Legacy VTK file of the C-alpha trace (Angstrom):
# vtk DataFile Version 3.0
C-alpha trace
ASCII
DATASET POLYDATA
POINTS 432 float
354.489 51.978 -38.960
357.147 51.033 -41.478
357.790 47.299 -41.546
361.128 47.394 -43.369
363.735 48.575 -40.886
366.716 46.653 -42.195
370.163 48.059 -41.817
372.386 48.345 -44.896
374.063 45.078 -43.981
370.653 43.380 -43.753
369.550 44.474 -47.193
372.778 43.280 -48.696
371.660 39.668 -48.267
374.690 38.087 -46.635
374.770 34.296 -47.003
375.400 34.050 -43.267
371.813 35.062 -42.535
370.544 31.501 -42.621
368.539 31.970 -45.811
365.722 34.249 -44.691
367.105 37.713 -45.260
369.620 36.557 -47.836
366.960 35.060 -50.087
364.630 38.002 -49.919
367.335 40.631 -50.275
369.516 39.076 -52.949
366.997 37.523 -55.346
363.707 39.214 -54.554
362.047 35.826 -53.977
359.772 35.315 -50.955
361.722 34.653 -47.738
362.153 31.146 -46.401
359.233 30.213 -44.059
360.096 30.221 -40.394
359.557 26.483 -40.113
362.346 25.955 -42.693
364.674 28.721 -41.505
367.366 26.666 -39.788
369.037 29.682 -38.177
365.774 30.777 -36.561
364.939 27.231 -35.485
368.320 26.789 -33.797
368.047 30.158 -32.064
364.442 29.483 -31.025
365.140 25.968 -29.760
368.344 26.891 -27.953
366.790 29.822 -26.136
363.673 27.772 -25.351
365.614 24.922 -23.767
367.665 27.498 -21.865
364.487 29.149 -20.567
363.120 25.797 -19.454
366.286 25.039 -17.521
366.244 28.466 -15.899
362.621 28.056 -14.784
363.363 24.632 -13.300
366.516 25.761 -11.520
365.193 29.061 -10.192
362.155 27.311 -8.727
364.268 24.547 -7.195
366.806 26.767 -5.414
364.527 28.242 -2.717
362.475 25.032 -2.439
365.559 22.910 -1.798
366.829 25.401 0.764
363.494 25.491 2.582
363.106 21.715 2.764
366.768 21.094 3.633
367.267 23.749 6.308
363.678 24.333 7.371
364.499 28.034 7.534
362.337 30.552 5.688
365.134 33.093 6.171
367.612 30.887 4.301
365.081 30.270 1.527
364.526 34.010 1.311
368.255 34.650 1.011
368.545 32.199 -1.881
365.471 33.707 -3.533
366.985 37.161 -3.133
370.239 36.006 -4.723
368.277 34.545 -7.643
366.359 37.785 -8.269
369.303 40.145 -7.681
370.553 39.896 -11.318
367.345 41.624 -12.419
368.699 44.794 -10.823
372.484 44.542 -11.152
372.965 42.574 -14.395
370.292 43.844 -16.812
371.968 47.109 -17.824
375.588 45.875 -18.171
374.349 42.695 -19.885
372.568 44.803 -22.500
375.781 46.733 -23.158
377.803 43.503 -23.498
375.232 42.083 -25.939
375.847 45.131 -28.132
379.632 45.010 -27.712
380.390 41.334 -28.325
379.358 38.705 -30.819
375.925 37.642 -29.609
376.146 34.018 -30.684
379.481 33.544 -28.912
378.222 35.330 -25.779
375.142 33.082 -25.531
377.269 30.004 -26.156
379.726 30.769 -23.356
376.913 31.669 -20.952
375.244 28.301 -21.576
378.537 26.423 -21.156
379.439 28.203 -17.902
375.877 27.812 -16.649
375.932 24.078 -17.351
379.103 23.582 -15.286
377.859 25.829 -12.473
374.511 24.119 -12.042
376.041 20.655 -12.486
378.275 21.431 -9.497
375.144 22.143 -7.440
373.564 18.845 -8.545
376.743 16.972 -7.572
376.920 18.711 -4.172
373.266 17.929 -3.408
373.779 14.314 -4.498
376.660 14.036 -2.000
374.646 15.794 0.697
377.120 18.691 0.866
374.648 21.578 0.770
376.183 24.946 1.651
374.080 28.095 1.719
376.716 30.461 0.189
377.223 27.977 -2.658
373.484 27.899 -3.387
373.281 31.685 -3.298
376.239 32.102 -5.684
374.884 29.479 -8.081
371.390 31.008 -8.004
372.825 34.437 -8.807
374.905 33.030 -11.660
371.942 31.132 -13.113
369.766 34.240 -12.981
372.470 36.302 -14.678
372.959 33.628 -17.354
369.246 33.611 -18.143
369.218 37.384 -18.550
372.194 37.482 -20.912
370.861 34.625 -23.060
367.419 36.216 -23.284
368.827 39.621 -24.247
371.141 38.011 -26.777
368.287 36.126 -28.397
366.028 39.173 -28.539
368.755 41.178 -30.224
369.525 38.378 -32.708
366.019 37.604 -33.977
365.989 40.458 -36.493
369.211 39.140 -38.023
367.849 35.692 -38.901
364.310 36.426 -40.176
362.903 38.666 -42.881
361.324 41.962 -41.711
357.812 40.827 -42.605
358.247 37.666 -40.521
359.325 39.494 -37.389
355.859 39.686 -35.714
355.284 35.945 -36.192
358.788 35.103 -34.980
358.487 37.206 -31.835
355.009 35.832 -31.162
356.436 32.315 -31.291
359.175 33.365 -28.877
356.656 34.831 -26.424
354.443 31.749 -26.674
357.479 29.551 -26.076
358.325 31.539 -22.938
354.794 31.051 -21.598
354.969 27.324 -22.339
358.347 26.966 -20.621
356.898 28.648 -17.551
353.975 26.203 -17.533
356.304 23.227 -17.780
359.276 24.437 -15.769
357.737 25.396 -12.426
355.620 22.272 -11.785
358.340 20.135 -13.355
360.846 21.480 -10.866
358.640 20.579 -7.931
358.051 17.082 -9.295
361.751 16.416 -9.836
362.595 17.767 -6.403
360.071 15.370 -4.848
361.919 12.429 -6.445
365.459 13.539 -5.558
366.954 16.850 -4.477
369.641 16.821 -7.152
367.336 16.039 -10.115
366.070 19.569 -10.957
369.637 20.878 -11.003
370.794 18.005 -13.201
367.887 18.771 -15.547
368.932 22.437 -15.663
372.539 21.487 -16.433
371.352 19.191 -19.224
369.118 21.939 -20.629
372.038 24.399 -20.667
374.185 21.837 -22.471
371.523 21.241 -25.140
371.082 25.006 -25.534
374.836 25.396 -26.026
374.778 22.788 -28.804
371.904 24.574 -30.582
373.702 27.918 -30.419
377.012 26.354 -31.511
375.310 25.045 -34.675
374.300 28.571 -35.666
376.382 30.559 -38.097
378.175 33.635 -36.815
375.869 36.587 -36.126
375.825 39.345 -38.737
376.066 43.063 -38.114
377.303 42.671 -34.523
380.531 44.323 -33.370
383.136 41.730 -32.476
385.699 44.034 -30.855
385.114 45.840 -27.584
384.628 49.588 -27.828
387.187 51.915 -26.347
384.618 53.847 -24.332
383.714 52.780 -20.763
380.846 50.361 -20.181
378.773 52.950 -18.337
378.909 55.181 -21.416
377.447 52.358 -23.497
374.672 51.895 -20.929
373.940 55.622 -20.949
373.517 55.598 -24.732
370.806 52.942 -24.488
368.984 54.757 -21.692
369.096 58.060 -23.579
367.806 56.508 -26.796
364.856 55.005 -24.952
364.131 58.292 -23.180
364.273 60.358 -26.373
362.116 57.992 -28.414
358.576 59.073 -27.548
356.757 55.889 -28.541
359.283 53.539 -26.939
359.306 55.647 -23.772
355.514 55.571 -23.598
355.341 51.810 -24.177
357.905 51.103 -21.452
356.015 53.361 -19.033
352.761 51.562 -19.824
354.314 48.176 -19.225
355.888 49.269 -15.969
352.451 50.333 -14.728
350.818 47.139 -15.983
353.522 44.949 -14.411
353.043 46.734 -11.096
349.293 46.100 -11.210
349.622 42.531 -12.461
351.917 41.486 -9.615
349.383 42.765 -7.100
346.611 40.951 -8.973
348.482 37.618 -8.956
349.196 37.902 -5.247
345.555 38.794 -4.590
344.339 35.683 -6.404
346.714 33.480 -4.378
345.593 35.041 -1.094
341.915 34.623 -1.977
342.401 30.910 -2.662
344.465 30.426 0.498
341.963 32.246 2.699
339.110 30.160 1.285
340.730 27.089 2.865
341.633 25.361 -0.398
344.909 23.503 -0.950
347.928 24.843 -2.885
346.882 22.564 -5.753
344.155 25.067 -6.609
346.729 27.866 -6.698
348.786 25.860 -9.200
345.723 25.126 -11.339
344.540 28.737 -11.409
347.987 30.149 -12.185
348.409 27.436 -14.816
345.253 28.696 -16.521
346.854 32.130 -16.459
349.852 30.702 -18.297
347.564 29.241 -20.972
345.962 32.655 -21.390
349.352 34.265 -21.956
350.193 31.592 -24.517
346.949 32.188 -26.434
347.415 35.964 -26.356
350.957 35.743 -27.703
349.845 33.572 -30.625
346.929 35.891 -31.444
348.994 39.101 -31.327
350.319 39.134 -34.943
346.824 38.724 -36.412
345.392 41.464 -34.208
348.294 43.773 -35.021
347.706 43.326 -38.754
344.082 44.398 -38.364
344.385 47.178 -35.787
346.719 50.070 -35.092
349.221 50.177 -32.242
347.056 52.643 -30.339
343.883 50.587 -30.871
345.518 47.409 -29.538
346.808 49.099 -26.385
343.642 51.073 -25.750
341.416 47.998 -26.114
343.711 45.963 -23.880
343.753 48.561 -21.104
339.984 49.086 -21.238
339.358 45.350 -20.988
341.738 45.180 -18.034
339.833 47.936 -16.255
336.549 46.087 -16.816
337.859 42.678 -15.730
340.038 43.529 -12.731
337.332 44.789 -10.305
335.624 41.388 -10.492
338.549 39.888 -8.566
337.373 41.853 -5.523
334.179 39.765 -5.367
334.858 36.412 -7.088
335.923 33.719 -4.633
335.513 30.413 -6.490
338.712 29.063 -8.102
336.934 28.443 -11.413
335.851 32.074 -11.605
339.322 33.274 -10.651
340.817 31.018 -13.319
338.581 32.587 -15.974
339.479 36.116 -14.874
343.195 35.367 -14.717
343.136 33.672 -18.132
341.447 36.708 -19.676
343.944 39.047 -18.016
347.040 37.117 -19.066
345.780 36.772 -22.652
345.753 40.578 -22.814
349.276 40.581 -21.357
350.386 38.235 -24.137
348.933 40.432 -26.882
350.423 43.653 -25.541
353.814 42.069 -24.820
354.261 40.844 -28.382
352.947 44.110 -29.841
355.382 46.229 -27.842
358.263 43.822 -28.406
357.768 43.840 -32.186
357.757 47.636 -32.222
360.931 47.847 -30.137
362.866 45.317 -32.215
361.786 46.886 -35.509
362.627 50.457 -34.554
365.701 50.140 -32.340
369.022 50.365 -34.212
370.799 47.010 -34.271
373.808 48.353 -32.363
371.451 49.412 -29.514
369.212 46.332 -29.311
370.847 44.868 -26.200
371.043 48.124 -24.267
367.488 49.241 -25.014
366.135 45.783 -24.184
368.181 45.702 -20.994
366.896 49.101 -19.904
363.284 48.124 -20.597
363.671 44.862 -18.692
365.327 46.667 -15.795
362.339 49.007 -15.448
359.861 46.143 -15.826
361.657 44.095 -13.161
361.610 47.057 -10.793
357.875 47.460 -11.323
357.354 43.738 -10.647
359.252 43.902 -7.368
357.498 47.078 -6.258
354.130 45.553 -7.114
354.837 42.449 -5.040
355.943 44.603 -2.105
352.939 46.946 -2.247
350.542 44.069 -2.901
351.623 42.209 0.209
351.239 45.346 2.328
347.787 46.167 0.924
346.497 42.620 1.311
347.753 42.430 4.894
346.303 45.790 5.922
343.173 46.184 3.769
342.154 42.779 2.427
341.477 41.357 -1.015
338.499 43.494 -2.073
340.116 46.929 -1.506
343.361 45.667 -3.046
341.478 44.624 -6.189
340.036 48.114 -6.451
343.516 49.626 -6.102
344.672 47.479 -9.030
341.705 48.733 -11.022
342.684 52.312 -10.207
346.253 51.755 -11.391
345.030 50.268 -14.672
342.573 53.133 -15.097
345.524 55.521 -14.784
347.423 53.509 -17.413
344.410 53.690 -19.725
344.286 57.457 -19.252
347.939 57.655 -20.286
347.143 55.651 -23.441
344.277 57.992 -24.312
346.363 61.106 -23.658
349.186 59.711 -25.797
346.949 58.854 -28.750
348.887 61.060 -31.177
352.207 59.522 -30.174
350.929 55.964 -30.594
349.118 56.831 -33.817
352.274 58.050 -35.579
355.149 55.781 -34.484
357.049 56.000 -37.774
357.213 59.773 -37.679
358.591 59.644 -34.151
361.785 57.955 -35.338
363.256 61.314 -36.267
LINES 1 433
432 0 1 2 3 4 5 6 7 8 9 10 11 12 13 14 15 16 17 18 19 20 21 22 23 24 25 26 27 28 29 30 31 32 33 34 35 36 37 38 39 40 41 42 43 44 45 46 47 48 49 50 51 52 53 54 55 56 57 58 59 60 61 62 63 64 65 66 67 68 69 70 71 72 73 74 75 76 77 78 79 80 81 82 83 84 85 86 87 88 89 90 91 92 93 94 95 96 97 98 99 100 101 102 103 104 105 106 107 108 109 110 111 112 113 114 115 116 117 118 119 120 121 122 123 124 125 126 127 128 129 130 131 132 133 134 135 136 137 138 139 140 141 142 143 144 145 146 147 148 149 150 151 152 153 154 155 156 157 158 159 160 161 162 163 164 165 166 167 168 169 170 171 172 173 174 175 176 177 178 179 180 181 182 183 184 185 186 187 188 189 190 191 192 193 194 195 196 197 198 199 200 201 202 203 204 205 206 207 208 209 210 211 212 213 214 215 216 217 218 219 220 221 222 223 224 225 226 227 228 229 230 231 232 233 234 235 236 237 238 239 240 241 242 243 244 245 246 247 248 249 250 251 252 253 254 255 256 257 258 259 260 261 262 263 264 265 266 267 268 269 270 271 272 273 274 275 276 277 278 279 280 281 282 283 284 285 286 287 288 289 290 291 292 293 294 295 296 297 298 299 300 301 302 303 304 305 306 307 308 309 310 311 312 313 314 315 316 317 318 319 320 321 322 323 324 325 326 327 328 329 330 331 332 333 334 335 336 337 338 339 340 341 342 343 344 345 346 347 348 349 350 351 352 353 354 355 356 357 358 359 360 361 362 363 364 365 366 367 368 369 370 371 372 373 374 375 376 377 378 379 380 381 382 383 384 385 386 387 388 389 390 391 392 393 394 395 396 397 398 399 400 401 402 403 404 405 406 407 408 409 410 411 412 413 414 415 416 417 418 419 420 421 422 423 424 425 426 427 428 429 430 431
């Protein structure tokens, strides 16, 4: 796979690149290390703080509703509003990321998000909690997180040298895992102190993220004027590119299948712990170990990718999944479940970074947002379908048969990897 996929504007070495691409392209000297690339650091820090705030806020919305109203229906409505952007915002957000200046779009999203969530904190502080207000704010916060994430993903290639892209994306994936580990328990802890605290923390995080993005220089190679064609035409272009690109299409299909299986697996682990009579603390500890596994896998991905081919990484990951997953059907002790979940999520981390690096390197810059949005839309759909099917299977069949179903799904995914060996073995040739 070719590592140098710079556009003509990238290779020109514009001084607005923050030093990484400009130094390598203009003088031929080695690029600035990531730890000294101020543009990358500002982008990385801003998006990381934004992710942390989103995790805290999205966890707090349904919890606050449940404890304030005592109604599971109300909590479900707020949770639905928070997850709805995954289905109605992903595709148009990807098109807007490709239409508008990405730095400015992320900046305005963080500013609007800060005011929106601060209004929720103020209302909770005054005791004026209104269900429609919570639902609207949860939807807006979910949409903000999607746009910021898509904007960052599309901007990474513009601020680092091509050879640094795997390391940069691995750091981004590891950061996301870490924010999940900190954000969810942190939200519960803040909510236990005062109902308004997690929302105030989210507003503060959005404000800090806005400052980090504001300190960045203007994005390069991004259209600043809206296109004349309709938005749905822009979305269609991204979907068609993903469909016509054999490797990208295969990778997205693999991840949809893996996401479907992984959601069932996570729900199975939670049900096993609950049915064993143990407290929710054990669920938090086991899922926390899973987060550590994802963090380790993301950090290890660049080294593995340098030593092994794209096909070898995916084939090994799927085979290991098939070998590990059936054990969930028989393991009942939390320590054993923690080990299995850690191993599984470490594979998720490796494959996520590997696929993400390929997509960013091979997608044209003007299509980054739309292709990313389409891929995330399909992944979100697989997550939701997996949760729905997992709950039904666990209720009707139990944990052991459900674990075997997950194994069967992953075995099917592995078969797809084996059958697509030629496609995965020659990704560069597929670009034509």
